[in-house]
C-alpha positions in Angstrom: 0.5 -0.2 0.0 1.3 3.1 -1.0 1.1 6.6 1.3 -1.7 7.6 -1.3 -3.2 4.3 -0.3 -3.0 4.9 3.3 -4.3 8.7 3.0 -7.7 7.4 1.2 -8.1 4.8 4.5 -8.0 7.7 6.9 -10.6 10.0 4.8 -12.5 6.7 4.7 -12.9 6.8 8.0 -14.1 9.6 9.0 -16.0 10.4 5.4 -19.4 10.4 6.1 -18.8 13.3 8.4 -19.4 15.7 5.3 -23.0 14.8 4.4 -24.5 15.9 0.8 -26.7 18.0 3.2 -24.2 20.8 3.2 -23.5 21.1 0.0 -26.7 21.4 -0.6 -26.8 25.0 0.9 -23.9 26.5 -0.6 -25.1 29.2 -2.4 -22.7 31.3 -1.9 -18.8 30.3 -0.8 -15.4 32.4 -0.1 -12.3 30.7 1.6 -9.4 33.5 2.7 -7.0 31.8 5.2 -3.4 32.0 5.9 -1.3 28.9 4.8 -0.9 27.5 7.7 -0.8 23.9 9.0 0.3 23.8 12.7 0.3 28.1 13.7 -3.5 29.9 14.0 -3.8 33.4 13.0 -6.3 36.0 14.9 -8.4 35.5 11.8 -11.8 34.3 12.6 -14.7 33.1 10.5 -17.5 35.5 9.9 -20.4 35.3 12.1 -22.7 32.5 10.4 -20.4 30.8 8.0 -19.6 27.3 8.0 -15.4 26.6 6.7 -15.7 22.3 5.7 -11.9 21.5 5.8 -9.7 18.8 5.3 -6.1 18.3 6.7 -3.6 15.4 6.2 -0.3 14.6 7.4 2.0 11.6 6.3 5.4 10.5 7.4 7.9 7.6 8.1 9.4 7.8 11.7 12.4 5.7 12.0 11.7 2.2 13.1 7.8 2.6 12.6 5.5 2.8 9.2 4.5 5.0 7.4 0.9 6.6 8.3 -1.4 9.0 7.2 -3.8 10.8 9.3 -6.6 12.6 8.5 -8.4 15.6 10.8 -12.3 16.6 8.6 -12.9 20.4 10.0 -16.3 21.9 10.7 -15.6 25.5 11.7 -18.3 28.1 12.3 -18.6 31.3 13.0 -20.6 31.9 16.1 -20.1 35.6 16.8 -18.1 38.5 15.3 -15.7 37.5 18.3 -16.1 34.0 18.8 -15.5 30.6 16.3 -16.0 27.0 17.2 -14.9 24.3 14.9 -15.4 20.4 15.7 -12.1 18.0 14.2 -13.2 14.3 13.3 -9.7 12.0 13.2 -9.1 9.3 11.3 -5.5 7.4 10.6 -4.1 4.7 8.7 -0.7 2.8 9.0 0.8 0.3 6.0 0.9 -3.0 7.2 -2.0 -1.9 9.9 -5.9 -1.3 10.1 -7.2 1.9 9.8 -9.7 3.7 12.1 -11.5 6.7 13.7 -8.9 7.8 16.3 -11.6 10.7 18.5 -12.6 14.0 18.1 -11.3 17.6 19.2 -14.5 20.9 20.0 -12.4 24.0 20.2 -13.5 27.8 20.6 -11.7 30.8 19.8 -12.3 34.2 21.5 -10.3 37.8 20.1 -9.6 39.2 22.9 -10.3 42.9 21.3 -13.0 43.8 18.7 -10.9 45.9 16.6 -7.7 45.6 14.6 -4.7 46.5 16.7 -1.0 46.3 16.4 -1.2 43.2 18.1 -4.1 41.1 18.3 -4.8 38.9 21.1 -6.9 35.4 20.6 -7.8 33.4 23.4 -8.3 29.2 22.2 -10.0 26.5 24.3 -10.2 23.4 23.6 -11.4 19.9 24.6 -10.0 16.6 23.1 -10.9 13.3 23.1 -8.8 10.5 21.6 -7.2 7.5 21.6 -3.2 7.0 21.3 -2.9 6.1 18.0 -4.0 9.4 16.7 -1.6 11.1 14.4 -3.4 14.2 13.3 -0.2 16.2 14.5 -2.5 19.4 15.0 0.7 20.5 17.7 3.3 19.4 19.0 3.7 19.7 22.5 6.0 18.5 25.8 8.3 15.8 24.7 6.4 14.5 21.6 9.1 12.7 19.4 8.8 10.0 16.5 8.9 7.4 18.9 5.0 8.1 19.7 5.0 7.4 16.5 6.5 5.1 15.7 4.4 2.6 18.5 1.8 -0.1 17.7 -1.8 1.8 16.4 -3.7 -1.8 17.9 -2.3 -0.9 20.8 -2.4 2.9 20.8 -6.1 2.0 20.2 -6.4 1.2 23.1 -5.4 4.4 25.2 -7.8 6.7 25.8 -6.8 10.0 26.6 -8.7 13.1 27.7 -7.1 16.3 27.3 -7.7 20.2 27.7 -5.8 22.8 25.2 -4.8 26.6 25.5 -3.8 28.5 23.3 -2.2 31.9 23.6 -2.6 33.2 20.2 -0.8 36.6 18.7 -1.7 38.3 15.5 -0.3 40.7 13.3 -1.1 42.4 9.9 1.7 44.9 8.5 1.7 45.5 4.7 0.4 42.5 3.3 2.3 40.0 5.5 1.0 38.5 8.6 2.7 37.0 11.6 1.2 35.1 14.3 2.9 33.2 17.2 1.6 30.5 19.6 1.9 29.6 23.0 0.9 26.5 23.8 -0.2 24.6 27.5 -2.1 21.4 27.4 -2.9 19.0 30.7 -4.1 15.3 29.7 -6.9 15.4 32.3 -5.8 11.7 34.0 -3.1 13.5 36.4 -0.8 13.9 33.4 2.0 17.5 33.9 1.1 20.0 32.1 2.7 20.1 28.6 3.8 23.2 26.4 5.0 24.0 23.2 4.8 27.1 20.6 4.1 27.6 16.0 5.2 30.8 15.2 4.0 31.6 11.5 5.0 34.2 8.5 2.9 34.7 5.5 2.5 37.2 2.7 0.7 36.6 -1.1 3.0 36.6 -4.2 1.0 39.9 -5.3 -1.1 42.5 -3.2 -3.2 44.1 -5.5 -6.2 42.0 -7.6 -7.0 41.8 -10.9 -10.8 43.3 -12.4 -11.5 39.8 -14.4 -12.2 36.9 -12.8 -9.0 34.4 -12.4 -7.4 31.6 -10.3 -3.7 30.8 -11.0 -2.9 34.4 -10.5 0.1 35.8 -8.4 -2.2 37.4 -5.7 -4.3 34.5 -4.7 -1.3 32.6 -3.8 0.2 32.9 -0.4 3.5 31.4 0.7 5.3 31.1 3.7 7.3 29.0 6.5 6.1 28.3 9.6 8.2 26.9 13.0 6.4 24.4 15.4 7.8 22.6 18.4 7.3 21.3 22.1 8.5 23.0 25.0 8.7 20.4 27.8 6.3 20.0 30.7 6.0 22.1 34.0 8.7 19.9 35.4 11.4 20.2 32.8 10.4 23.0 30.3 12.4 23.8 27.4 14.1 22.8 23.8 16.0 19.6 25.6 14.5 16.0 24.2 11.6 17.9 22.0 11.3 17.7 18.3 11.2 20.7 17.0 10.3 21.2 12.7 10.5 24.2 10.3 8.1 24.2 7.5 7.2 25.8 4.3 4.0 26.4 3.0 1.6 27.5 0.2 -1.5 28.3 -0.2 -3.9 28.4 -3.9 -7.3 30.2 -3.4 -9.5 29.5 -6.1 -12.2 31.7 -7.2 -15.2 29.9 -6.3 -14.5 29.9 -2.8 -11.7 26.5 -2.7 -8.2 26.3 -1.2 -5.5 23.9 -1.5 -2.4 24.5 0.5 0.5 21.9 1.0 3.8 22.2 3.8 6.7 19.5 3.6 7.7 20.2 7.0 11.8 19.1 8.3 12.8 17.6 11.6 15.7 19.6 13.3 16.1 17.4 16.1 17.1 13.7 17.1 13.3 13.5 18.9 11.8 15.0 16.0 10.2 12.6 12.5 13.1 13.3 9.6 10.3 14.4 6.6 6.2 15.5 7.0 4.5 15.7 4.4 1.2 17.8 5.4 -1.8 19.3 2.7 -5.7 20.5 2.8 -8.4 21.7 0.8 -11.2 24.0 2.3 -14.3 25.7 1.1 -16.3 27.9 3.2 -20.0 28.3 2.7 -21.1 32.0 3.2 -24.1 32.3 5.5 -24.4 28.7 6.3 -26.4 29.3 9.0 -29.0 31.5 7.0 -29.4 28.9 4.4 -29.5 26.0 7.3 -32.5 27.9 9.1 -34.7 28.5 6.0 -34.5 24.7 4.9 -35.8 23.5 8.2 -38.1 26.1 9.2 
């Protein structure tokens, strides 16, 4: 089985989460997001809009089999200052089975109503996943490639309930976006507090938009890079024994509202996986809340 087959297996176990009803109410769509996979910007979903997305990652840790993991995202703008999102995770590993690994429910709260030089956002998330989860939406503590190389069948028996918080800082300046995240995570089963970070910057290839409708245009292509990794625990805070990654990123936003993005990630320490390839797609449905309410009225 090649990595495409592995990815398909991860997608297949969670693809049921995209019912046709969602597409039936898509009367207008648009997508506008920075090309990051791990780092969050201060951008919020517009009230009433629904974004449907998929983030996937594949890699081969030393001493382990190639894996692919997929997270299906359903992001909804509740208020201008509040965005809520549900993740449904699945994974597949060469020589092993494909299965659902859990869910995450996140909420982001913008702390300042107007745009400032630095814009803070508070992020809170509840996770119910198992030890085989490999979507790697963040790296915390001493997460390393040995965690990725373990038996998925055994990891499936390990159940985790975790609370995660992030302080998100974002700035926009002359077309550039710079975002910084500080992450704190706590397993509710008496595990230590784990910490991590993510920093990213990006900008479009061109600032001026064309008058005509265009797909592959410089202003629709965003390029950047992100650096992320663990910061140990409250008992051993710092970079020692942690995984660190450097990942260039690029995204293409089509005129119809669909965004594609890809990011090759390179491990910088001996604890890191040597290489992670991330790719994703998202589609934004404008005023989904209003259309859904009319549909069920």
